[in-house]
C-alpha positions as a Python dict, from the first residue, in 0.01 Angstrom:
ca = {
    (1, 'M'): (0, 0, 0),
    (2, 'E'): (-33, 295, -196),
    (3, 'Q'): (10, 284, -549),
    (4, 'E'): (269, 506, -708),
    (5, 'Q'): (108, 790, -935),
    (6, 'V'): (323, 859, -1257),
    (7, 'V'): (331, 1185, -1398),
    (8, 'L'): (363, 1232, -1761),
    (9, 'N'): (512, 1468, -1955),
    (10, 'E'): (399, 1662, -2235),
    (11, 'Q'): (622, 1498, -2513),
    (12, 'Q'): (482, 1160, -2347),
    (13, 'L'): (121, 1294, -2282),
    (14, 'V'): (68, 1389, -2671),
    (15, 'A'): (273, 1001, -2768),
    (16, 'Q'): (-17, 864, -2560),
    (17, 'F'): (-300, 1071, -2783),
    (18, 'I'): (-134, 954, -3113),
    (19, 'K'): (-122, 606, -3037),
    (20, 'A'): (-436, 585, -2884),
    (21, 'F'): (-638, 773, -3146),
    (22, 'K'): (-435, 628, -3433),
    (23, 'G'): (-329, 972, -3560),
    (24, 'S'): (-202, 1076, -3855),
    (25, 'L'): (218, 1034, -3926),
    (26, 'D'): (175, 1255, -4227),
    (27, 'L'): (415, 1580, -4116),
    (28, 'R'): (210, 1790, -4361),
    (29, 'L'): (-125, 1738, -4158),
    (30, 'W'): (60, 1822, -3816),
    (31, 'V'): (139, 2113, -4031),
    (32, 'N'): (-129, 2232, -4110),
    (33, 'L'): (-268, 2179, -3750),
    (34, 'M'): (-17, 2403, -3620),
    (35, 'K'): (-135, 2648, -3874),
    (36, 'E'): (-501, 2661, -3799),
    (37, 'E'): (-393, 2652, -3376),
    (38, 'L'): (-262, 2940, -3419),
    (39, 'A'): (-504, 3090, -3633),
    (40, 'E'): (-721, 3079, -3307),
    (41, 'Y'): (-471, 3185, -3049),
    (42, 'N'): (-385, 3538, -3265),
    (43, 'A'): (-791, 3569, -3275),
    (44, 'A'): (-863, 3468, -2895),
    (45, 'F'): (-518, 3782, -2844),
    (46, 'K'): (-693, 4018, -3033),
    (47, 'T'): (-987, 4002, -2855),
    (48, 'N'): (-842, 3943, -2556),
    (49, 'D'): (-1016, 3688, -2488),
    (50, 'R'): (-779, 3539, -2188),
    (51, 'E'): (-935, 3225, -2148),
    (52, 'E'): (-965, 3135, -2507),
    (53, 'M'): (-630, 3263, -2541),
    (54, 'L'): (-515, 3006, -2267),
    (55, 'K'): (-722, 2743, -2409),
    (56, 'E'): (-546, 2796, -2777),
    (57, 'I'): (-156, 2842, -2668),
    (58, 'A'): (-227, 2494, -2502),
    (59, 'D'): (-377, 2331, -2857),
    (60, 'V'): (-27, 2533, -3062),
    (61, 'L'): (177, 2334, -2797),
    (62, 'Y'): (-9, 2034, -2802),
    (63, 'V'): (-15, 2041, -3187),
    (64, 'K'): (378, 2116, -3217),
    (65, 'T'): (483, 1882, -2975),
    (66, 'G'): (283, 1577, -3215),
    (67, 'F'): (475, 1750, -3492),
    (68, 'L'): (776, 1755, -3330),
    (69, 'L'): (751, 1341, -3210),
    (70, 'V'): (632, 1243, -3551),
    (71, 'L'): (935, 1448, -3693),
    (72, 'G'): (1181, 1316, -3451),
    (73, 'G'): (1117, 1000, -3398),
    (74, 'G'): (1116, 957, -3755),
    (75, 'I'): (769, 778, -3818),
    (76, 'G'): (674, 1072, -4071),
    (77, 'E'): (500, 902, -4354),
    (78, 'D'): (648, 1151, -4559),
    (79, 'I'): (935, 1373, -4688),
    (80, 'L'): (913, 1711, -4692),
    (81, 'S'): (1033, 1940, -5000),
    (82, 'R'): (1248, 2248, -4949),
    (83, 'E'): (994, 2456, -4960),
    (84, 'E'): (731, 2254, -4724),
    (85, 'E'): (1044, 2229, -4503),
    (86, 'Q'): (1062, 2614, -4507),
    (87, 'E'): (710, 2653, -4442),
    (88, 'W'): (715, 2473, -4138),
    (89, 'M'): (998, 2628, -3989),
    (90, 'N'): (863, 2965, -4005),
    (91, 'I'): (560, 2771, -3838),
    (92, 'L'): (750, 2664, -3556),
    (93, 'D'): (915, 3031, -3532),
    (94, 'E'): (535, 3169, -3494),
    (95, 'T'): (441, 2911, -3260),
    (96, 'N'): (740, 3004, -3073),
    (97, 'K'): (670, 3367, -3065),
    (98, 'A'): (277, 3279, -2971),
    (99, 'Y'): (395, 3160, -2680),
    (100, 'L'): (698, 3377, -2538),
    (101, 'Q'): (355, 3640, -2584),
    (102, 'A'): (177, 3381, -2342),
    (103, 'E'): (411, 3385, -2141),
    (104, 'A'): (404, 3745, -2086),
    (105, 'I'): (48, 3706, -1960),
    (106, 'F'): (5, 3328, -1803),
    (107, 'S'): (266, 3162, -1583),
    (108, 'I'): (420, 2829, -1746),
    (109, 'S'): (263, 2675, -1440),
    (110, 'T'): (-120, 2817, -1584),
    (111, 'I'): (65, 2693, -1939),
    (112, 'R'): (81, 2344, -1839),
    (113, 'E'): (-172, 2302, -1595),
    (114, 'A'): (-385, 2454, -1915),
    (115, 'F'): (-176, 2163, -2139),
    (116, 'K'): (-291, 1919, -1933),
    (117, 'R'): (-675, 1910, -1904),
    (118, 'V'): (-634, 2022, -2285),
    (119, 'H'): (-491, 1662, -2346),
    (120, 'T'): (-762, 1495, -2107),
    (121, 'S'): (-999, 1694, -2263),
    (122, 'N'): (-851, 1543, -2604),
    (123, 'M'): (-867, 1187, -2493),
    (124, 'S'): (-1237, 1226, -2457),
    (125, 'K'): (-1285, 1284, -2807),
    (126, 'L'): (-1362, 957, -2898),
    (127, 'G'): (-1691, 859, -3124),
    (128, 'D'): (-1953, 627, -2923),
    (129, 'D'): (-1828, 347, -3135),
    (130, 'G'): (-1491, 401, -2959),
    (131, 'K'): (-1364, 512, -3232),
    (132, 'P'): (-1188, 821, -3306),
    (133, 'V'): (-1413, 1066, -3587),
    (134, 'L'): (-1174, 1203, -3835),
    (135, 'R'): (-1200, 1498, -4096),
    (136, 'E'): (-1091, 1343, -4443),
    (137, 'D'): (-750, 1484, -4391),
    (138, 'G'): (-712, 1315, -4076),
    (139, 'K'): (-760, 1558, -3780),
    (140, 'I'): (-892, 1370, -3533),
    (141, 'L'): (-1259, 1585, -3441),
    (142, 'K'): (-1453, 1612, -3124),
    (143, 'G'): (-1666, 1338, -3099),
    (144, 'P'): (-2026, 1307, -2905),
    (145, 'N'): (-1856, 1278, -2578),
    (146, 'Y'): (-1615, 1553, -2588),
    (147, 'K'): (-1564, 1719, -2302),
    (148, 'K'): (-1461, 2070, -2274),
    (149, 'P'): (-1153, 2160, -2077),
    (150, 'Y'): (-1187, 2361, -1764),
    (151, 'L'): (-980, 2655, -1752),
    (152, 'T'): (-1165, 2913, -1545),
    (153, 'D'): (-990, 2852, -1239),
    (154, 'L'): (-673, 2896, -1396),
    (155, 'L'): (-721, 3290, -1465),
    (156, 'E'): (-781, 3364, -1090),
    (157, 'V'): (-582, 3609, -928),
    (158, 'G'): (-258, 3424, -857),
    (159, 'N'): (-265, 3227, -1156),
    (160, 'I'): (-173, 3463, -1458),
    (161, 'A'): (219, 3604, -1443),
}
């Protein structure tokens, strides 16, 4: 009998990553990660590096999903001040604008496939000891076994909107 393959949606993939890597529940870290990823996406957009744009929009969506999971699940560790709330609302607005910009370049199915590949890549970040490599603020860094996502084939004719 064939085993049925379970397909996880984007929220389930990010939740899997947070659980496997004991990801931070600090909402402030997630806001900072969104800012970092937006800056990287904008830099790729300015240079018209389509492969980097695709990777970075997947990263933007990945950390946005993580933020919303932590926030919406009521599992965030800290209550944000009114100013911090306004900041994350602005960041969420910027992530939406970046997504719409990317959607004008890539098909939705291409972006979703890139998201899945970024997830697979993110799951390779463990250190040699099997533990996450963390930056001082709690960001999960690339370990020695990290494998960059392969996205080149997604840029072929027919995959771009």
